[in-house]
mmCIF file of the N, C-alpha and C atoms, coordinates in Angstrom:
data_MODEL
# 
_entry.id   MODEL 
# 
loop_
_atom_site.group_PDB 
_atom_site.id 
_atom_site.type_symbol 
_atom_site.label_atom_id 
_atom_site.label_alt_id 
_atom_site.label_comp_id 
_atom_site.label_asym_id 
_atom_site.label_entity_id 
_atom_site.label_seq_id 
_atom_site.pdbx_PDB_ins_code 
_atom_site.Cartn_x 
_atom_site.Cartn_y 
_atom_site.Cartn_z 
_atom_site.occupancy 
_atom_site.B_iso_or_equiv 
_atom_site.pdbx_formal_charge 
_atom_site.auth_seq_id 
_atom_site.auth_comp_id 
_atom_site.auth_asym_id 
_atom_site.auth_atom_id 
_atom_site.pdbx_PDB_model_num 
ATOM 1   N N  . MET A 1 1  ? 80.195 -55.078 -75.303  1.00 0.00 ? 1  MET A N  1 
ATOM 2   C CA . MET A 1 1  ? 80.694 -54.824 -76.644  1.00 0.00 ? 1  MET A CA 1 
ATOM 3   C C  . MET A 1 1  ? 80.172 -55.905 -77.588  1.00 0.00 ? 1  MET A C  1 
ATOM 4   N N  . THR A 1 2  ? 79.673 -55.497 -78.737  1.00 0.00 ? 2  THR A N  1 
ATOM 5   C CA . THR A 1 2  ? 79.128 -56.412 -79.724  1.00 0.00 ? 2  THR A CA 1 
ATOM 6   C C  . THR A 1 2  ? 80.249 -56.943 -80.617  1.00 0.00 ? 2  THR A C  1 
ATOM 7   N N  . ALA A 1 3  ? 80.263 -58.254 -80.816  1.00 0.00 ? 3  ALA A N  1 
ATOM 8   C CA . ALA A 1 3  ? 81.289 -58.871 -81.665  1.00 0.00 ? 3  ALA A CA 1 
ATOM 9   C C  . ALA A 1 3  ? 80.964 -58.627 -83.136  1.00 0.00 ? 3  ALA A C  1 
ATOM 10  N N  . HIS A 1 4  ? 81.979 -58.347 -83.918  1.00 0.00 ? 4  HIS A N  1 
ATOM 11  C CA . HIS A 1 4  ? 81.825 -58.159 -85.351  1.00 0.00 ? 4  HIS A CA 1 
ATOM 12  C C  . HIS A 1 4  ? 81.992 -59.504 -86.058  1.00 0.00 ? 4  HIS A C  1 
ATOM 13  N N  . ARG A 1 5  ? 81.158 -59.763 -87.043  1.00 0.00 ? 5  ARG A N  1 
ATOM 14  C CA . ARG A 1 5  ? 81.178 -61.018 -87.794  1.00 0.00 ? 5  ARG A CA 1 
ATOM 15  C C  . ARG A 1 5  ? 82.279 -61.028 -88.861  1.00 0.00 ? 5  ARG A C  1 
ATOM 16  N N  . TYR A 1 6  ? 82.555 -59.882 -89.461  1.00 0.00 ? 6  TYR A N  1 
ATOM 17  C CA . TYR A 1 6  ? 83.509 -59.805 -90.565  1.00 0.00 ? 6  TYR A CA 1 
ATOM 18  C C  . TYR A 1 6  ? 84.835 -59.225 -90.090  1.00 0.00 ? 6  TYR A C  1 
ATOM 19  N N  . VAL A 1 7  ? 85.898 -59.541 -90.825  1.00 0.00 ? 7  VAL A N  1 
ATOM 20  C CA . VAL A 1 7  ? 87.244 -59.104 -90.443  1.00 0.00 ? 7  VAL A CA 1 
ATOM 21  C C  . VAL A 1 7  ? 87.793 -58.116 -91.474  1.00 0.00 ? 7  VAL A C  1 
ATOM 22  N N  . LEU A 1 8  ? 88.768 -57.369 -91.050  1.00 0.00 ? 8  LEU A N  1 
ATOM 23  C CA . LEU A 1 8  ? 89.430 -56.400 -91.911  1.00 0.00 ? 8  LEU A CA 1 
ATOM 24  C C  . LEU A 1 8  ? 89.974 -57.098 -93.154  1.00 0.00 ? 8  LEU A C  1 
ATOM 25  N N  . GLY A 1 9  ? 89.685 -56.551 -94.329  1.00 0.00 ? 9  GLY A N  1 
ATOM 26  C CA . GLY A 1 9  ? 90.158 -57.127 -95.581  1.00 0.00 ? 9  GLY A CA 1 
ATOM 27  C C  . GLY A 1 9  ? 89.222 -58.137 -96.211  1.00 0.00 ? 9  GLY A C  1 
ATOM 28  N N  . GLN A 1 10 ? 88.197 -58.568 -95.496  1.00 0.00 ? 10 GLN A N  1 
ATOM 29  C CA . GLN A 1 10 ? 87.274 -59.574 -96.022  1.00 0.00 ? 10 GLN A CA 1 
ATOM 30  C C  . GLN A 1 10 ? 86.434 -58.978 -97.151  1.00 0.00 ? 10 GLN A C  1 
ATOM 31  N N  . VAL A 1 11 ? 86.117 -59.801 -98.149  1.00 0.00 ? 11 VAL A N  1 
ATOM 32  C CA . VAL A 1 11 ? 85.296 -59.383 -99.282  1.00 0.00 ? 11 VAL A CA 1 
ATOM 33  C C  . VAL A 1 11 ? 83.842 -59.722 -98.975  1.00 0.00 ? 11 VAL A C  1 
ATOM 34  N N  . VAL A 1 12 ? 82.964 -58.724 -99.172  1.00 0.00 ? 12 VAL A N  1 
ATOM 35  C CA . VAL A 1 12 ? 81.549 -58.873 -98.851  1.00 0.00 ? 12 VAL A CA 1 
ATOM 36  C C  . VAL A 1 12 ? 80.695 -58.298 -99.975  1.00 0.00 ? 12 VAL A C  1 
ATOM 37  N N  . ARG A 1 13 ? 79.415 -58.574 -99.891  1.00 0.00 ? 13 ARG A N  1 
ATOM 38  C CA . ARG A 1 13 ? 78.423 -58.049 -100.831 1.00 0.00 ? 13 ARG A CA 1 
ATOM 39  C C  . ARG A 1 13 ? 77.328 -57.380 -100.014 1.00 0.00 ? 13 ARG A C  1 
ATOM 40  N N  . MET A 1 14 ? 76.774 -56.297 -100.530 1.00 0.00 ? 14 MET A N  1 
ATOM 41  C CA . MET A 1 14 ? 75.629 -55.665 -99.869  1.00 0.00 ? 14 MET A CA 1 
ATOM 42  C C  . MET A 1 14 ? 74.398 -56.487 -100.225 1.00 0.00 ? 14 MET A C  1 
ATOM 43  N N  . ASN A 1 15 ? 73.659 -56.950 -99.225  1.00 0.00 ? 15 ASN A N  1 
ATOM 44  C CA . ASN A 1 15 ? 72.508 -57.812 -99.498  1.00 0.00 ? 15 ASN A CA 1 
ATOM 45  C C  . ASN A 1 15 ? 71.222 -57.030 -99.701  1.00 0.00 ? 15 ASN A C  1 
ATOM 46  N N  . ASN A 1 16 ? 71.245 -55.740 -99.472  1.00 0.00 ? 16 ASN A N  1 
ATOM 47  C CA . ASN A 1 16 ? 70.066 -54.909 -99.678  1.00 0.00 ? 16 ASN A CA 1 
ATOM 48  C C  . ASN A 1 16 ? 70.499 -53.655 -100.409 1.00 0.00 ? 16 ASN A C  1 
ATOM 49  N N  . LYS A 1 17 ? 70.105 -53.546 -101.661 1.00 0.00 ? 17 LYS A N  1 
ATOM 50  C CA . LYS A 1 17 ? 70.492 -52.377 -102.449 1.00 0.00 ? 17 LYS A CA 1 
ATOM 51  C C  . LYS A 1 17 ? 69.343 -51.383 -102.582 1.00 0.00 ? 17 LYS A C  1 
ATOM 52  N N  . PHE A 1 18 ? 68.372 -51.459 -101.697 1.00 0.00 ? 18 PHE A N  1 
ATOM 53  C CA . PHE A 1 18 ? 67.239 -50.539 -101.739 1.00 0.00 ? 18 PHE A CA 1 
ATOM 54  C C  . PHE A 1 18 ? 67.748 -49.103 -101.653 1.00 0.00 ? 18 PHE A C  1 
ATOM 55  N N  . GLY A 1 19 ? 67.331 -48.282 -102.593 1.00 0.00 ? 19 GLY A N  1 
ATOM 56  C CA . GLY A 1 19 ? 67.729 -46.880 -102.591 1.00 0.00 ? 19 GLY A CA 1 
ATOM 57  C C  . GLY A 1 19 ? 69.064 -46.604 -103.252 1.00 0.00 ? 19 GLY A C  1 
ATOM 58  N N  . LEU A 1 20 ? 69.755 -47.647 -103.708 1.00 0.00 ? 20 LEU A N  1 
ATOM 59  C CA . LEU A 1 20 ? 71.045 -47.464 -104.371 1.00 0.00 ? 20 LEU A CA 1 
ATOM 60  C C  . LEU A 1 20 ? 70.877 -47.564 -105.884 1.00 0.00 ? 20 LEU A C  1 
ATOM 61  N N  . SER A 1 21 ? 71.771 -46.960 -106.603 1.00 0.00 ? 21 SER A N  1 
ATOM 62  C CA . SER A 1 21 ? 71.765 -46.998 -108.056 1.00 0.00 ? 21 SER A CA 1 
ATOM 63  C C  . SER A 1 21 ? 71.982 -48.428 -108.551 1.00 0.00 ? 21 SER A C  1 
ATOM 64  N N  . PRO A 1 22 ? 71.362 -48.805 -109.672 1.00 0.00 ? 22 PRO A N  1 
ATOM 65  C CA . PRO A 1 22 ? 71.603 -50.141 -110.245 1.00 0.00 ? 22 PRO A CA 1 
ATOM 66  C C  . PRO A 1 22 ? 73.072 -50.361 -110.613 1.00 0.00 ? 22 PRO A C  1 
ATOM 67  N N  . GLU A 1 23 ? 73.805 -49.283 -110.818 1.00 0.00 ? 23 GLU A N  1 
ATOM 68  C CA . GLU A 1 23 ? 75.220 -49.390 -111.166 1.00 0.00 ? 23 GLU A CA 1 
ATOM 69  C C  . GLU A 1 23 ? 76.114 -49.561 -109.938 1.00 0.00 ? 23 GLU A C  1 
ATOM 70  N N  . THR A 1 24 ? 75.516 -49.614 -108.756 1.00 0.00 ? 24 THR A N  1 
ATOM 71  C CA . THR A 1 24 ? 76.297 -49.769 -107.533 1.00 0.00 ? 24 THR A CA 1 
ATOM 72  C C  . THR A 1 24 ? 77.131 -51.043 -107.610 1.00 0.00 ? 24 THR A C  1 
ATOM 73  N N  . ALA A 1 25 ? 78.354 -50.947 -107.156 1.00 0.00 ? 25 ALA A N  1 
ATOM 74  C CA . ALA A 1 25 ? 79.288 -52.077 -107.222 1.00 0.00 ? 25 ALA A CA 1 
ATOM 75  C C  . ALA A 1 25 ? 78.727 -53.312 -106.524 1.00 0.00 ? 25 ALA A C  1 
ATOM 76  N N  . GLU A 1 26 ? 79.200 -54.469 -106.953 1.00 0.00 ? 26 GLU A N  1 
ATOM 77  C CA . GLU A 1 26 ? 78.745 -55.737 -106.385 1.00 0.00 ? 26 GLU A CA 1 
ATOM 78  C C  . GLU A 1 26 ? 79.533 -56.158 -105.156 1.00 0.00 ? 26 GLU A C  1 
ATOM 79  N N  . THR A 1 27 ? 80.843 -56.017 -105.199 1.00 0.00 ? 27 THR A N  1 
ATOM 80  C CA . THR A 1 27 ? 81.658 -56.508 -104.095 1.00 0.00 ? 27 THR A CA 1 
ATOM 81  C C  . THR A 1 27 ? 82.449 -55.379 -103.450 1.00 0.00 ? 27 THR A C  1 
ATOM 82  N N  . TYR A 1 28 ? 82.686 -55.550 -102.171 1.00 0.00 ? 28 TYR A N  1 
ATOM 83  C CA . TYR A 1 28 ? 83.395 -54.546 -101.378 1.00 0.00 ? 28 TYR A CA 1 
ATOM 84  C C  . TYR A 1 28 ? 84.384 -55.253 -100.465 1.00 0.00 ? 28 TYR A C  1 
ATOM 85  N N  . ARG A 1 29 ? 85.403 -54.519 -100.060 1.00 0.00 ? 29 ARG A N  1 
ATOM 86  C CA . ARG A 1 29 ? 86.373 -55.025 -99.095  1.00 0.00 ? 29 ARG A CA 1 
ATOM 87  C C  . ARG A 1 29 ? 86.197 -54.229 -97.807  1.00 0.00 ? 29 ARG A C  1 
ATOM 88  N N  . ILE A 1 30 ? 86.222 -54.922 -96.667  1.00 0.00 ? 30 ILE A N  1 
ATOM 89  C CA . ILE A 1 30 ? 86.137 -54.256 -95.367  1.00 0.00 ? 30 ILE A CA 1 
ATOM 90  C C  . ILE A 1 30 ? 87.437 -53.477 -95.162  1.00 0.00 ? 30 ILE A C  1 
ATOM 91  N N  . THR A 1 31 ? 87.341 -52.151 -95.008  1.00 0.00 ? 31 THR A N  1 
ATOM 92  C CA . THR A 1 31 ? 88.536 -51.320 -94.814  1.00 0.00 ? 31 THR A CA 1 
ATOM 93  C C  . THR A 1 31 ? 88.682 -50.843 -93.377  1.00 0.00 ? 31 THR A C  1 
ATOM 94  N N  . ALA A 1 32 ? 87.605 -50.924 -92.596  1.00 0.00 ? 32 ALA A N  1 
ATOM 95  C CA . ALA A 1 32 ? 87.688 -50.537 -91.182  1.00 0.00 ? 32 ALA A CA 1 
ATOM 96  C C  . ALA A 1 32 ? 86.538 -51.181 -90.420  1.00 0.00 ? 32 ALA A C  1 
ATOM 97  N N  . ILE A 1 33 ? 86.824 -51.553 -89.197  1.00 0.00 ? 33 ILE A N  1 
ATOM 98  C CA . ILE A 1 33 ? 85.803 -52.068 -88.289  1.00 0.00 ? 33 ILE A CA 1 
ATOM 99  C C  . ILE A 1 33 ? 85.469 -50.926 -87.341  1.00 0.00 ? 33 ILE A C  1 
ATOM 100 N N  . LEU A 1 34 ? 84.210 -50.518 -87.347  1.00 0.00 ? 34 LEU A N  1 
ATOM 101 C CA . LEU A 1 34 ? 83.767 -49.353 -86.585  1.00 0.00 ? 34 LEU A CA 1 
ATOM 102 C C  . LEU A 1 34 ? 82.980 -49.780 -85.352  1.00 0.00 ? 34 LEU A C  1 
ATOM 103 N N  . PRO A 1 35 ? 82.842 -48.905 -84.378  1.00 0.00 ? 35 PRO A N  1 
ATOM 104 C CA . PRO A 1 35 ? 82.041 -49.230 -83.192  1.00 0.00 ? 35 PRO A CA 1 
ATOM 105 C C  . PRO A 1 35 ? 80.584 -49.481 -83.576  1.00 0.00 ? 35 PRO A C  1 
ATOM 106 N N  . ALA A 1 36 ? 79.908 -50.274 -82.772  1.00 0.00 ? 36 ALA A N  1 
ATOM 107 C CA . ALA A 1 36 ? 78.490 -50.555 -82.997  1.00 0.00 ? 36 ALA A CA 1 
ATOM 108 C C  . ALA A 1 36 ? 77.674 -49.285 -82.787  1.00 0.00 ? 36 ALA A C  1 
ATOM 109 N N  . ARG A 1 37 ? 76.538 -49.213 -83.468  1.00 0.00 ? 37 ARG A N  1 
ATOM 110 C CA . ARG A 1 37 ? 75.618 -48.092 -83.282  1.00 0.00 ? 37 ARG A CA 1 
ATOM 111 C C  . ARG A 1 37 ? 74.932 -48.234 -81.933  1.00 0.00 ? 37 ARG A C  1 
ATOM 112 N N  . GLU A 1 38 ? 74.130 -47.249 -81.578  1.00 0.00 ? 38 GLU A N  1 
ATOM 113 C CA . GLU A 1 38 ? 73.395 -47.295 -80.313  1.00 0.00 ? 38 GLU A CA 1 
ATOM 114 C C  . GLU A 1 38 ? 72.460 -48.497 -80.240  1.00 0.00 ? 38 GLU A C  1 
ATOM 115 N N  . ASP A 1 39 ? 71.974 -48.962 -81.403  1.00 0.00 ? 39 ASP A N  1 
ATOM 116 C CA . ASP A 1 39 ? 71.077 -50.126 -81.426  1.00 0.00 ? 39 ASP A CA 1 
ATOM 117 C C  . ASP A 1 39 ? 71.853 -51.443 -81.463  1.00 0.00 ? 39 ASP A C  1 
ATOM 118 N N  . LYS A 1 40 ? 73.156 -51.380 -81.190  1.00 0.00 ? 40 LYS A N  1 
ATOM 119 C CA . LYS A 1 40 ? 74.051 -52.541 -81.061  1.00 0.00 ? 40 LYS A CA 1 
ATOM 120 C C  . LYS A 1 40 ? 74.451 -53.187 -82.382  1.00 0.00 ? 40 LYS A C  1 
ATOM 121 N N  . LEU A 1 41 ? 74.064 -52.604 -83.518  1.00 0.00 ? 41 LEU A N  1 
ATOM 122 C CA . LEU A 1 41 ? 74.468 -53.170 -84.806  1.00 0.00 ? 41 LEU A CA 1 
ATOM 123 C C  . LEU A 1 41 ? 75.915 -52.788 -85.114  1.00 0.00 ? 41 LEU A C  1 
ATOM 124 N N  . PRO A 1 42 ? 76.790 -53.777 -85.322  1.00 0.00 ? 42 PRO A N  1 
ATOM 125 C CA . PRO A 1 42 ? 78.175 -53.485 -85.689  1.00 0.00 ? 42 PRO A CA 1 
ATOM 126 C C  . PRO A 1 42 ? 78.223 -52.748 -87.034  1.00 0.00 ? 42 PRO A C  1 
ATOM 127 N N  . GLN A 1 43 ? 79.188 -51.856 -87.178  1.00 0.00 ? 43 GLN A N  1 
ATOM 128 C CA . GLN A 1 43 ? 79.347 -51.085 -88.408  1.00 0.00 ? 43 GLN A CA 1 
ATOM 129 C C  . GLN A 1 43 ? 80.712 -51.349 -89.040  1.00 0.00 ? 43 GLN A C  1 
ATOM 130 N N  . TYR A 1 44 ? 80.760 -51.114 -90.353  1.00 0.00 ? 44 TYR A N  1 
ATOM 131 C CA . TYR A 1 44 ? 81.984 -51.308 -91.123  1.00 0.00 ? 44 TYR A CA 1 
ATOM 132 C C  . TYR A 1 44 ? 82.135 -50.183 -92.134  1.00 0.00 ? 44 TYR A C  1 
ATOM 133 N N  . ARG A 1 45 ? 83.372 -49.893 -92.486  1.00 0.00 ? 45 ARG A N  1 
ATOM 134 C CA . ARG A 1 45 ? 83.662 -49.045 -93.634  1.00 0.00 ? 45 ARG A CA 1 
ATOM 135 C C  . ARG A 1 45 ? 84.041 -50.011 -94.745  1.00 0.00 ? 45 ARG A C  1 
ATOM 136 N N  . ILE A 1 46 ? 83.433 -49.835 -95.925  1.00 0.00 ? 46 ILE A N  1 
ATOM 137 C CA . ILE A 1 46 ? 83.676 -50.732 -97.052  1.00 0.00 ? 46 ILE A CA 1 
ATOM 138 C C  . ILE A 1 46 ? 84.064 -49.922 -98.284  1.00 0.00 ? 46 ILE A C  1 
ATOM 139 N N  . ARG A 1 47 ? 84.759 -50.589 -99.193  1.00 0.00 ? 47 ARG A N  1 
ATOM 140 C CA . ARG A 1 47 ? 85.202 -49.895 -100.412 1.00 0.00 ? 47 ARG A CA 1 
ATOM 141 C C  . ARG A 1 47 ? 85.254 -50.865 -101.587 1.00 0.00 ? 47 ARG A C  1 
ATOM 142 N N  . ASN A 1 48 ? 84.860 -50.339 -102.741 1.00 0.00 ? 48 ASN A N  1 
ATOM 143 C CA . ASN A 1 48 ? 85.045 -51.029 -104.009 1.00 0.00 ? 48 ASN A CA 1 
ATOM 144 C C  . ASN A 1 48 ? 86.071 -50.223 -104.789 1.00 0.00 ? 48 ASN A C  1 
ATOM 145 N N  . ASP A 1 49 ? 87.037 -50.891 -105.400 1.00 0.00 ? 49 ASP A N  1 
ATOM 146 C CA . ASP A 1 49 ? 88.121 -50.197 -106.097 1.00 0.00 ? 49 ASP A CA 1 
ATOM 147 C C  . ASP A 1 49 ? 87.639 -49.330 -107.256 1.00 0.00 ? 49 ASP A C  1 
ATOM 148 N N  . GLU A 1 50 ? 86.446 -49.598 -107.769 1.00 0.00 ? 50 GLU A N  1 
ATOM 149 C CA . GLU A 1 50 ? 85.926 -48.815 -108.891 1.00 0.00 ? 50 GLU A CA 1 
ATOM 150 C C  . GLU A 1 50 ? 85.226 -47.540 -108.435 1.00 0.00 ? 50 GLU A C  1 
ATOM 151 N N  . GLU A 1 51 ? 84.988 -47.389 -107.153 1.00 0.00 ? 51 GLU A N  1 
ATOM 152 C CA . GLU A 1 51 ? 84.350 -46.183 -106.624 1.00 0.00 ? 51 GLU A CA 1 
ATOM 153 C C  . GLU A 1 51 ? 85.411 -45.284 -105.996 1.00 0.00 ? 51 GLU A C  1 
ATOM 154 N N  . ARG A 1 52 ? 85.176 -43.978 -106.006 1.00 0.00 ? 52 ARG A N  1 
ATOM 155 C CA . ARG A 1 52 ? 86.150 -43.024 -105.485 1.00 0.00 ? 52 ARG A CA 1 
ATOM 156 C C  . ARG A 1 52 ? 85.944 -42.723 -104.004 1.00 0.00 ? 52 ARG A C  1 
ATOM 157 N N  . TYR A 1 53 ? 85.070 -43.435 -103.360 1.00 0.00 ? 53 TYR A N  1 
ATOM 158 C CA . TYR A 1 53 ? 84.747 -43.148 -101.964 1.00 0.00 ? 53 TYR A CA 1 
ATOM 159 C C  . TYR A 1 53 ? 84.492 -44.445 -101.219 1.00 0.00 ? 53 TYR A C  1 
ATOM 160 N N  . GLU A 1 54 ? 84.454 -44.347 -99.904  1.00 0.00 ? 54 GLU A N  1 
ATOM 161 C CA . GLU A 1 54 ? 84.116 -45.488 -99.060  1.00 0.00 ? 54 GLU A CA 1 
ATOM 162 C C  . GLU A 1 54 ? 82.691 -45.312 -98.550  1.00 0.00 ? 54 GLU A C  1 
ATOM 163 N N  . ARG A 1 55 ? 82.097 -46.403 -98.141  1.00 0.00 ? 55 ARG A N  1 
ATOM 164 C CA . ARG A 1 55 ? 80.749 -46.390 -97.573  1.00 0.00 ? 55 ARG A CA 1 
ATOM 165 C C  . ARG A 1 55 ? 80.821 -46.887 -96.139  1.00 0.00 ? 55 ARG A C  1 
ATOM 166 N N  . VAL A 1 56 ? 79.879 -46.458 -95.325  1.00 0.00 ? 56 VAL A N  1 
ATOM 167 C CA . VAL A 1 56 ? 79.721 -47.000 -93.979  1.00 0.00 ? 56 VAL A CA 1 
ATOM 168 C C  . VAL A 1 56 ? 78.384 -47.721 -93.961  1.00 0.00 ? 56 VAL A C  1 
ATOM 169 N N  . THR A 1 57 ? 78.394 -48.955 -93.476  1.00 0.00 ? 57 THR A N  1 
ATOM 170 C CA . THR A 1 57 ? 77.171 -49.748 -93.441  1.00 0.00 ? 57 THR A CA 1 
ATOM 171 C C  . THR A 1 57 ? 77.156 -50.633 -92.201  1.00 0.00 ? 57 THR A C  1 
ATOM 172 N N  . THR A 1 58 ? 75.993 -51.165 -91.908  1.00 0.00 ? 58 THR A N  1 
ATOM 173 C CA . THR A 1 58 ? 75.852 -52.042 -90.746  1.00 0.00 ? 58 THR A CA 1 
ATOM 174 C C  . THR A 1 58 ? 75.981 -53.504 -91.162  1.00 0.00 ? 58 THR A C  1 
ATOM 175 N N  . GLU A 1 59 ? 76.291 -54.335 -90.189  1.00 0.00 ? 59 GLU A N  1 
ATOM 176 C CA . GLU A 1 59 ? 76.535 -55.754 -90.442  1.00 0.00 ? 59 GLU A CA 1 
ATOM 177 C C  . GLU A 1 59 ? 75.336 -56.451 -91.078  1.00 0.00 ? 59 GLU A C  1 
ATOM 178 N N  . ASP A 1 60 ? 74.127 -56.047 -90.723  1.00 0.00 ? 60 ASP A N  1 
ATOM 179 C CA . ASP A 1 60 ? 72.941 -56.707 -91.268  1.00 0.00 ? 60 ASP A CA 1 
ATOM 180 C C  . ASP A 1 60 ? 72.731 -56.408 -92.751  1.00 0.00 ? 60 ASP A C  1 
ATOM 181 N N  . SER A 1 61 ? 73.496 -55.479 -93.319  1.00 0.00 ? 61 SER A N  1 
ATOM 182 C CA . SER A 1 61 ? 73.400 -55.150 -94.739  1.00 0.00 ? 61 SER A CA 1 
ATOM 183 C C  . SER A 1 61 ? 74.438 -55.876 -95.584  1.00 0.00 ? 61 SER A C  1 
ATOM 184 N N  . LEU A 1 62 ? 75.257 -56.718 -94.951  1.00 0.00 ? 62 LEU A N  1 
ATOM 185 C CA . LEU A 1 62 ? 76.356 -57.377 -95.649  1.00 0.00 ? 62 LEU A CA 1 
ATOM 186 C C  . LEU A 1 62 ? 76.224 -58.890 -95.619  1.00 0.00 ? 62 LEU A C  1 
ATOM 187 N N  . GLU A 1 63 ? 76.825 -59.533 -96.612  1.00 0.00 ? 63 GLU A N  1 
ATOM 188 C CA . GLU A 1 63 ? 76.964 -60.993 -96.594  1.00 0.00 ? 63 GLU A CA 1 
ATOM 189 C C  . GLU A 1 63 ? 78.348 -61.333 -97.135  1.00 0.00 ? 63 GLU A C  1 
ATOM 190 N N  . ALA A 1 64 ? 78.948 -62.349 -96.570  1.00 0.00 ? 64 ALA A N  1 
ATOM 191 C CA . ALA A 1 64 ? 80.287 -62.771 -96.986  1.00 0.00 ? 64 ALA A CA 1 
ATOM 192 C C  . ALA A 1 64 ? 80.214 -63.466 -98.336  1.00 0.00 ? 64 ALA A C  1 
ATOM 193 N N  . ILE A 1 65 ? 81.213 -63.245 -99.175  1.00 0.00 ? 65 ILE A N  1 
ATOM 194 C CA . ILE A 1 65 ? 81.275 -63.961 -100.451 1.00 0.00 ? 65 ILE A CA 1 
ATOM 195 C C  . ILE A 1 65 ? 82.578 -64.723 -100.599 1.00 0.00 ? 65 ILE A C  1 
ATOM 196 N N  . MET A 1 66 ? 83.465 -64.578 -99.607  1.00 0.00 ? 66 MET A N  1 
ATOM 197 C CA . MET A 1 66 ? 84.740 -65.280 -99.644  1.00 0.00 ? 66 MET A CA 1 
ATOM 198 C C  . MET A 1 66 ? 85.102 -65.654 -98.213  1.00 0.00 ? 66 MET A C  1 
ATOM 199 N N  . ASP A 1 67 ? 85.345 -66.927 -97.978  1.00 0.00 ? 67 ASP A N  1 
ATOM 200 C CA . ASP A 1 67 ? 85.739 -67.348 -96.636  1.00 0.00 ? 67 ASP A CA 1 
ATOM 201 C C  . ASP A 1 67 ? 87.141 -66.865 -96.331  1.00 0.00 ? 67 ASP A C  1 
ATOM 202 N N  . GLN A 1 68 ? 87.358 -66.455 -95.095  1.00 0.00 ? 68 GLN A N  1 
ATOM 203 C CA . GLN A 1 68 ? 88.675 -65.987 -94.650  1.00 0.00 ? 68 GLN A CA 1 
ATOM 204 C C  . GLN A 1 68 ? 89.264 -67.007 -93.715  1.00 0.00 ? 68 GLN A C  1 
# 
């Protein structure tokens, strides 16, 4: 089992916005810790309060902006 770097509720930023709209939110909160993909990359569900939906992303696409 692959260890996850971030914890539930932690505030993070997407470090790669390739393919996303320039208006994409800056900060997100981890709302769920998901199982790792087949390539062993841990996954997370993230949400910004200004968006009406959640996103699923891999750990390598995130960076912490607030120490927990």
